[in-house]
C-alpha angles and dihedrals in degrees: 000000000000122000115236119209117249115269116257126196114248121261115265090250089061095059129074091225093054092049094047092049091050092050091046090051090054092047091055085066090063095251126132110241126204118189107219138179112273121232105285096215097049105025106028108174091006134122131254139175135189122214138167119229135180110211113203111277094003135096119264112277134202114228131195117198114193133184124192117231106282089005126138099186117082123223107213123198122184129190122234128047114008100182103122140126087226103063130097118238089261089059097254119141115262099213098160140004109273093230096048115124115263094260090063098050140038117280131175089258085069117073131255085248089060091051089050088052090053090051095049092046091050093051091050090049090050092052091048089050091050091052100040108017089236123117110216111209140032121318131196109212118192138172101251116031093175092050093050092048092050091047089051090053092241096123129019123215112261096016118130126222114275129207115280094229127009111283093007132102127176129195118256123179113229115237115264119253111284093015117132129199125222119222120231120245 
């Protein structure tokens, strides 16, 4: 007799109700939400939305929020400037350290409004960093940024950089040899 693993309920991103509630939560923030197909290589069977936001003091930005199938952690891409010490190699925002406890990062128990707040705050911090060279907010330095990102499933060895939003590509300067990036907390 073979032993079958215990049944687990599906992740919220795998249910219609979970997806509808997330979209509704974004719409309560007065943003237009478009449900789009997620990247097939990275988020097969997942869930993704595109929105446009206007962070205070910054130009309007297009945002793509993607979840892998069964995934709880969002991958957030934003158009515009991508030069930042707090971006993954694929261009996604690094808003918290992947191994932080739940109280230090966004989880599904938080609302879509809270995730939107994280995104806006991150974009404002990036702009401040570009102007002053100072990162405002907590940071989580570690010895091997690439190793932590690969372990977190954010980037896969051998994969190239993909466009931030469909049909769009922005310039991003590669880090200089020996340079390390810190991940945002």
